[in-house]
N, C-alpha and C positions, 0 to 999 in steps of 0.2 A: 558592335565593335569588338574587336579581339583585344584581350588584355595584353599588357607588356610581357607578363610571365608566359602566357600561351605562345606569343610570338617568339620568345627566346627558346622555348621548348621545341617549337617547330623548326627553328634555325638549327638547333643542336641535332635534331633528328635528321634534317636534310644533310648536314655535314657527315653524319654517320653513314647515310645511304650513299653519298658520293664517294666516301672512302671505300665502301664495300664494292661499289661499281668499278672503281679503279682496280681493285684487286682481282675482279672477275674478268677484266678485259682480255687477258690471254686466252680465256676459254671460249671466246666468241667464235673461234675457228671450229668448234664442235657443233655450232648451230647448223642445222640442215645437212649434216653429213649423211650420205646415203647408207642405208642398211645393207649389209653384205648379203642378206638373205632375200629380202623383197625389193631392194633397190629404191625404196621410197625414202625421202628425207626423214631423219630422226629429229623430231621437234620437241620431244619430251624425254628427259633423262631422269632415271630413278637410280636407286642404290644398286640394283642388279646389273643393268646394262653398263653403268659406270664402272663397276667392279670388273666386268669382263674386258672392258677396254684397258684398264690398268694392268690386268693380268696378261694382256697380249692376245686374248682370244679373238677380238675383233669388234667391229661396230655393228650394232643391231638393236632393233626394238626388243623389249622384254618379251612381248608376245611372239616374236619371231624366234627368239632363243628357246622359248618353251615349246615350239613346234617340233615335229619329228626331224625336219631338216636342220633346225637349229641345234637340237640335241646331238645329231650326228656330227655336225661341225665342231661342237664342243668336245665330243669324244675323240674325234680325229686330231684336234689340236692338242688335247691332253696326251694322247699316245705319241705324237711328234715330240712334245716337250720331254716326255719320259725317255725316248730314244736319244735325244740330244744330251740329256743329263747322264746317260750311261756311257757315252763316248769318251 
């Protein structure tokens, strides 16, 4: 049998998880977004591909961004941004 203290800890942990889940609900739209390079759904997000989305580079798998095609897309986007900044 589980002690009352353990049950209370479990309830408190569950409340924290539910709060975190509520905060993350707006991000569910990013689940299964297609990669702009390979067109497969993005199911795993890491710091690198998240940073590129925030910077406005686009949606893609980290492995796709690290490919030659992905590097060219990043370079093209950076040049476009520089041109817009100088206007």
